[in-house]
N, C-alpha and C positions, 0 to 999 in steps of 0.2 A: 871416662867419656860417657859410657852408657848410664852410669849412676847419676851423673850430673844431668843428663838429658831426662832421665826418669824423674828426678827431683823437680825439675822445672815443669814437666807435664803435670805431675800430681799437684804441685803447688798452684798452677794456673787453674786447673779444674776445681780445686778446693776454693780458691778465691771467687771464681765465677759462680759456683753453686751457693756459696755463702751470700753473695749479692742477690741471687735469685730467691733465696729464702726470705729476704726482707722485702723485695720488690714484687713478688708474685701476688696477684689478686686472689687467686684461689688458694685457700688454706691447705687443701689436700696436696696441691703442687708444691707448696712450701715445705711440707713434711717430706715429700719425696726428694726434693733438693737437699734437705737436711740429711737424709740418709746417704745421698751421694757424697756430701761433704764429710760425713763420718768415715766412709770407706777410703776416701783419699787421705784424710788425716791418719788413718790407720796404716796406710801404705808408707807415709812419711815417717811414722814412728818405727815401722819395721826397717826402713832404710837406716835409721839412726841407731839401730841396735837395741831398741826398747821393745822387744817382742811381747813382753807381758802387757804393756800399755796398748799395743796394737790389738792383741786378742781381746782385752777387756773392752776396748772401744767398739769392737764389732759385736761381741756377745752381749754386753750390757746395754750400750746405747742404741745400737742398730736393732738387736734382737728383742729388746724389751721396751726401752724408753720411746724410741721413734715409732715403733709399731703401736704402742699404747697411745701416743699422740694421734696417730692416724685413725685409730678406732674411735677415740674421743671426739675428734673433729668431725668424723663422718656420722656419729650417732647423735651428737648434740644438735638440737634445733635452734641454731643461732641465726638471727637476722643480721647479716653483715651490712646490709644497707642502712639499718638503724644505727649500727655501731659507727659508721662513717659520717653520720650527720653532723657531729660536732668537730669534724676535722678542721674546717676553716676557722672556727672560733678559737681552738686551742693551738693552731699552727704557730702564731707568734711566740707563745710560751715555750713550745717545743723547740723552736729555732733558737731561742735564748739559751735553753738548757743544753742543746747540742753544741752551741758555740762555746759555752763554758767547759764542757767536756773536751772539746777539741783543743782549747787552750791548755787545759791540764795535761793532755797527752803531749803537746809541744814542750811544755816545761819538763815533763819527765824525760822525754827524748833528749832534750838539750843537756840535762844533768846526768845522763846515763853514762856509766863508765864500765868497760869490760874488765874482768879480773885478769891479772897478768897471765895466768895459765889457762884462760878460756880458749885460746886458739888451739892448744894441744888436746883439749877435751872435746873439741867439736866433732860430731859424728862418731863419738866413741863413748858409748854408755856402759862399757864393761867396768865393773868395780876394780879398784886398785888391788884388793885382795883376791887372788884367783880362787880361793875356797868359797867365797861369797857369791851366790848367784844374783842375777839381775833382779829377780823378784824379792829376794831377801834384802838387798840393798835399798830398794824402793820402800819396802815396809819399814826399815829402820829410819829412813828420812821422814816418812809421813807420820809415823806413830811415835817418834821421839823428838826430833828437832822441830817439826812443824805440826805438832798435835793440836795446839790451840787454833792455828789457822784452819786446820782441817775441820775441827768442831764448829768454828764460826761459819765456814762455808756450808756445812750441813744445816745449820740453823737458818741461814739465808734461803736455802732451797726449801726448807720446811715452811717458812713464812710466805715465800712466793707461791707455793702450792696451795696453802690455805687462802691466800688472797685471790687466786684464780678461781677457786671453788665459790668463794663469797660473791665475786663479781658475776659469776655465771648464774647463780641461783637467786640473785637479788630481785629479779623481775619475774619470779615464778608466779603463775596465776594462783589466785586465792582458792579456786575450786579444785585444785589438784589434790589427788589422794595422798594422804600422809598416814604414817603409822602411828596409832594411838595405843600405847602400851597399857594404859589404865583401863580402857574399854575392853581390851583383849583378855585381861586377867580378872575382870570384875565378875562377880557371881550374883548380881542383883536380879537378873532376868533368867536365872537358871530354871529349867523344867524339873519339877519334883518327880522322883521315881515312884512308880506305882506297881504293885504286884498284879499281874494280869493272868487269869487262869488260862491254861492251855486250851487252844481252840476257840477262845472267846472273841478274838479279833479286836479290831480297833474301836468297835462300837461301845465296848465297855468303858473306854476313856472318853467317849463323846466325840470321837473323831470320825467324821463321815466323809468318805471320799466322794468327790464330785464325779458323777457318771459321765463317761465320755460320749460325745454325740455319735449316733449311729451313722455308719457310712451311707452315702446316697445309693438308692437302688438304681439299677440300670434301666434305662427307658426302653419300652417295648417298641419294636420296629414292625411296621405294617408290612405284610407279605401279600403278593398277588397270587393268582391261581397257579402259577408255575413255581411258587415257592421262593421267588426273588423279592427282596425287600428294597425299599428306596422309592424315589419319585420316578414317575414315567415321564420321559421327555418326548416332546412332539417331533415328528418326522415330517420333513417337507419333501 
């Protein structure tokens, strides 16, 4: 009873936080809701017996990826009002693509069939061999049976990362400072070395330092007969 109640609570919070990630107008709030979704998904993995996936989700995604997203969003000077200008123009195309994806999900759900032994394996991630740990069993599946799918998913993430960088830097101003390796290592404007006698100073090389301006002298203050300075005020 307690496990079922905890499952529904974590699942409800996970779905709500996932919706807020997409619908939040502030990108910082979206990243914070994403971190909340990761924590709830980690709790679901822990309840299912996959403690390795639960810890990896917290350490890798929450501790590294989500925090990196947060820093990138806060440091980049992105004009979100300008990004939303073409929303109405591309809304019909987006609606068509969304409808196609929704129909594909319906087709997949309609043709989905559970394996005969799926009911017995539900909420039981312990391998059949008691000598094999949960982490070892997961490694065997990922790096043997599904190695090609694993590599393809990594390639997709790499392409998405490169695309995000290109889209971010495409409107970079022309007068921004860029690194020029050729200028840094060039020796065309190098200063020749010269042997200067000890004590000769810079004048031997024709280098004359500009004299600094003298500090202003303090103004003299007039004093009266009693030795007091300043202006005399009239008394009425």
